[in-house]
N, C-alpha and C positions, 0 to 999 in steps of 0.2 A: 587041387591047386589051380589047375587049369580053368575050372570054374570059377573060381574065386576071383582071379584075374579076368577074366570076361566080364563077370559082374561089376567091378572096381572100374574098367575101362569103360563101360556103359553108364555107369553113373558120372565118372568125372565127365563125359561127352554131354549128358543131361543138365549136369549141374552148369555147363560153358554154355548151352543153348538158354537155359534159364534167366543167365544172367545178360545176356544181349537183348537188346533193345529191338523191337522191330518198328518200322518207320515205311510209310506209305509215303506218297507225295504230297496227299490232302492232310497228312498228319503235321508234314514237316510244315507246310504253308501255316498250319491252325497255329503253332509252336512259334513260329518265327513272327507271327503278327502279334503274339501273347506276349512274347519276350523283345519284341523290338525297341529299343531305347528311343528310335525316331520316331517310332509310331506314341510314344508314351508323351513326347515333346510335341507332337502334332497334336494329341488332344488337350494339353495343357495350354497352346496358343489358342484353340477354340475357346476355352475357357476365360482366358484371359480378354480376346473379343468380344466376347458376350460382355463381360464383366464393364468393358467400356464402353459398349453400346447403351448399356443401361445407365450410368453414370451422364452420357450426354443426353439422354432423353429425359432426364431432369431439369435441363435448362429451359425445357418449356413452362413448367412450372415455378410460381412465386417461390423465393428465398427468404428464409426467415433467420436472422441475426440479432444477436444480443451485443451489447457493447458497454463499457465501464471505464472510467477515468478517475482517479485521484490525485489530490495536490497536497503537499504540506509544505508552508513557507516559515521559516522560522521567525522573521519579523511581520509585523503588520505593515499595512500601506495607511500612512497617515497624510492628509490634505487637508490644506483649509481654503474653503471655497468662499468668495464674495458673489453674491445673487442678488441683481436687479429686483426690485420690489415691483407689486401691482395693486392697483387702487379700483375700488369699484366707481363704475359709470352712475354721476347721481341721476342719470335720465332710465338708462336700462338695465340699471344693476350689475351688468357685468363687469368683470375685470379688465383694466386695461393697464398699460404699463405705466408706471409712477414715474414721468419722466418730467423734465424741467424745461418750461418754457417762458420763451423772452416776456416780460412784464410790459412790452410795448405791442411787438409783433405778435406775438402768441406764436410765434415759431419754437421748435422744439430746440433746445442748446446741444448740441456736437463739440463732442470735446477732440483733443488734437490728434486722435485715433481714427477720426471719423463715424465715431459710435455714438448713439446720443447720451446724455446725460442724465442719470436718474437722483430722484430727490435724496432716495434712501436705500443703502443697500443691506443684503441679510447677510449675516458672517454663520457660516455653516462648519464648524470642523467634522472630516470624516476620517475615520479611520476601518480600513477593511482587514479581517482577519483570515488567512487562509489555511489555517489549521486544521486539516481534515476534510476540506471541500472534495465533493465528488460530483459526476456526471454520469449517469447508468441509463440505459433505456435498450428499447427494441426497435427493429425496423422491419418491415415487410417490403421487399422487392420485387416488381413485376415486369420483364421486359414485352415491350409492346411490337417494336418494330426493330430487328438488326440487320436489315438488307438481305436477308437469308442466310444468315451465317451459321443460326441454330439448324436450320431444315438442312442445310450441306452438311453441315459435322455430323448431323444423325446419319444421313445417308453415306458418309464414310465410312461411318462405324458398322452400318450394315453390310456394306461392300466388305470391309476389312474381315466380318464374320464370316459371311460366304466365302472369301477367299482362304481363312484359314481350315474351314471344311473342305474345299478342295485341295489344299496342301493335304490334308490329312489322306484324301485319297488318293494323290500322287504320291506319297510317302507310302502307301499301302502297296500300291501297284509297283513302286520299286523294290520295296521288299519281299514282294510275290515273284518279282521276274530274278531277282537275286538268288533266292530259296530253288527257284525251280534250275536255275544254271549249276548251283552248288551239289542238287540232289541229283541231277543227270549224270555230271561228271561223275560224282562219287559211283553212281550205277555203273556205268561204264570202265571205271577203273576196277572196280570187281570184277566184272565179265572179263577184264584184261588178265587180271590176277588167277581167275580160273584157267582162261586161255595158256597163260603162261606154264601153269602146273600140267596141264595137259599134255602140251608140247614137250616142257622138259619129262613127262613120264614116258612120252612115245620113243625120246632121244635114250632116256634110259635104257629101255626095253631093247631100243636098236644096238645100242652099245654092248649089251649083254648078248646080242646073239651074234655081233660080229666078232666079241672075244672069245665065244666058243669055237667060231668057223677060223678064226687065228691060231687059237691053241690047237685045233686038229688039222691044222695046214690047208685048209679051204680058202684062205683069203690072206692077203699081206698085210703088213704092219701098216702101212700107208694108208690102207683101207680103215685099219681101225682109228687111226691117230684122226682122220678125217671126221670119224663120229665122234671122237674125246670133243674136239674142237668145237663142233656144233652143240655137243652137250652143254660144254662150259659155256657158250655163249648164250644158250638158253638159260641157264642157272643166272647168270648175271641181270638179262632180262627178267626175270623172276624176281630178283631183288629187288631191282630197280620200280618193278610194278606195285609190289609191295610197302615200298615206301612212298611211292604215291598216292597208294591207297588212304595210307595212315593221314597223309597230309591232307587230303581231299574229305577223310573222315571228318578230322578237326576242323576244318573249316565247316562242315555242314553240323556240327554240334556249336558251333559258335553263332550261327544264324538262327539257330533251334533254342539258344538257350540251354543245351544241354552240358554236362562237365565233357570236358574234352579227353578223359579216358573213358566215355560211355562208347562200348563196343556196338555198332550198328548194323544191324540186317535189313536192305530195302526189299519190300516186298514186289515191286515194280520191275520191270526189264526192259530194255533197249532194243530189243528184238521184237519187229513189227511185221504185221502180214504185208500183204502186197498192197502198196496207196498208190492212189488215184490222185489225178491233176488237183482236183476239186478239195482234196481231203483237207482238213484244216482251216480252209479260208470261211470267212465271214465276212460281216458285213461292215464296211469300213466308213467308218463318220469321226472327222477331226472333233466335232463337238463333245463325241464320247470322251474325247483325251482331258483329264484334268490339267496339263499343263497348257493345252489352249484356251481353256476356260479361263486358267489364272491370268494368261496374258489379256485375255477380254476385260476381266476385272481391274487389271491396272490401268486399262484406258478409262473405264469408268471412274475411278478414283481420280483419276489426273482432271477430270471434266469437274467435280466436286470441290477438288482445289482451287482451280481457276474463279468458280463461285463463292469460295471462302476470300480469297483475295478481292474481288470485285465487291465484295459484302465490306470489306476494310475500308471501303472509301463513299459508302452510303451514308446517308442519315441514318441516326437511331435515336429510337424513343423507348421512353421508358416511366414508370410510376413508381413511388415507396412511399410508404406508410410507416409512420413511426410515432413512437411514446417516449420521451425523456424526462428525465427528474434529476434536478438539481438540488445540493442539499450541503450542508456542513460550512457554511459561509456566514458570517458574523460583519455587519455595517453597522459602527457606531455602536456597539454592544447589542444590537437586535438579530435575532437569527433569521437568515433569508432561506425560501425554500420553497420550490417552484416545479410543479408537474405539468407539462404540455404536450398535446397530440399535434402531430403536423402532415401534412398531404403535400408531395413534392412531385412535378413533374418536369422530366428532362428532356430535351431534345439537342442531339448534337450533327452538328452539320458540316462535313469538310469540307473547306473552300480553296485552301491555296498549300498545295506540298510540295512544289518546284518539280512536278513531273513525275512523284513516286509512286505514283498509284497508278498512272498509265505504264511505267517501266513496269513495274511488278506484276501486272497483268499480261504484258507483251510476254516476260517470261513464264507464266504460267501456261499461256496459250502454246507456246513453244513447247514447252514439257508436255502437251496434251497431244502434239503433233509428232514429237519423238515418239510416245507413245504408241499412236496411232502407226507410225512407221515401224516400229518392232514387232509390233502384230501381223502388219502384211508379211514382214521379211520372213518372223519366224512360221509362220502358215505355210508359205512354199519350202522352208527346210522341213517341215513336219511332215508335209505332202510328199515330199521326197525319201524322207526316213521310211514312211508307210508303203512307197511303193518298190524300196528296195528292200524291205523286209518280206514283202509277198514275193518278190523274185527269189530271193535267198531260201524262203521255204519250198518254191518249187523247184529251183536246184537241189535242196536236200532230199526232195521226194525222186528225183530223178537219180540222184547218188544211190540211194537207199535200193532202187530196182536193178542198178547195176553192180553194186556189190552185193547182192542176192545173185545174180547170175553167175556172176566171178566165183563165188562161195560154191556154186552147185557145180560147176567146171572144174575147180580146185579139189574138190571131194571126190569127183570122179576118177582125175589124175590121180590122186594119191592110192586108190583104191586099185586101180590098174598097175600102179609101180610097185605098189606093196606085193600085189599077187605074182607080178614077174618077178621081183627077187626072190620071193620063196620058193618059185618054181624054178630057179637059176637062169630064167631068160633076162633078167634085167640086170643092170650095174649099179651100186651102190650111190656113183654122183646123182644118179637120175631120180634115186628113192628118196636121197637127202634135199633136191630141190624141190620134187614133190611136195615134200613134208614142209619145206619153207615156204612155198606158194599157198599151201593150204592154212598155213598158221599167218602167213598175209592178207590172205582171203578172208578168215574170219576175224582178224584184227580192224581189217577194212569195215564190214559189215555191222562191229560192233561201234565203230566212231561213226559210222553212218547213222545209225539209228539214235544215238545220241545227239548227234547234231541235229537229227528232224525234229527230236523232240525239243531241243533248244532255238530252235529256229520258228517252232510251232509257237513257244511261248512268246519269242519276240515278235513274232506276227500279232499275236494278242495284244501284246503291248502295246504297239504301233499303231493298232484299229481302233484302240481302247476297248478293247473287249477283256482285258485281264482283272477279273474279279476275284 
């Protein structure tokens, strides 16, 4: 029966361990990048920018378009026309107006309206039917000069594509940074839970010893109450640590895309060996930071926008080649149909717009100056952030060294007080204080180690090396 119970316990423990997810820092990063919604949006923005760039490139090429128009009128257009006639010149044979001349002077007779009077007029009734008239054709248009507008628009889409790629890297950096912070926080809280369990077990053991001593009359009830108070405080701290562990685990699950109820065991630890002042420091360069490159691209974008505004008020030229067909028209019961090719050259020169062009260019120029000022301002802020991250990392290294020394002292003090108490040479208050100092020192080295890891990630991000 005893063997069966042990076997059952071992199976339960094995099943519990197999159902847990083991995660390293690199695995957490990979999962976060794979499941990040922000990363997916950034990738879609790149595809959008590339599509817009391809669309703008087509402006360099001729465009072919077709057009068609139909017309149906219920009533015909009827009109009577009286047209002057012409007669052949007896000498040259050419047709000349058949005007009336004065028999004496030979001058052309002019009517009251000031027009010459003809000897004979032709009467022509005209009826136009537009029941089913149509116009159809195709045209090929090619811009020749647009003031540099097409080229500037192409450059803007190129810059926008590069900015989308920089935004993807910036989003990736932020995702890695956020994941690192959540991972090391969860690791530290796990260590805090283990520490709280050890401290609780330590006080539980001490309470049993003092309880036995009280029952045998070797100590007072007051001493026993002191231990019980400390034991209760430790159990409360343990419960708080376990609650914090659950919250940090769920936060890590959210970033990595795992279900919120996934049990996670981390494979890394916040406990580090002796650190040196140069550890974790890498070459820093603002140009490695995607935020800085995005600011530079913003300035380039404003320069191209100024060129587009200027192009709106420069001459433009182009040519158009077309072919049109007209049909469905009936004139005096005769069908009319015509097909023609055409070549059109166009030139547009802005002359006067009440100063609109000058003011728009001034606005675009000021926008460029604003972008340059923002670049200079943020360059200083990013440099300051970089220096602050470097100093924070150095401080974190010093904190780890001091915490390590404090822990060694606390462990030695706890050993001495424990030995003294067991030999009857020490008092309970000193032992409880030594245990509390050990717990605080252990907690401090956990926090210091986690803080060092987080500060190292912050430094890599600030220096542009978090990849």
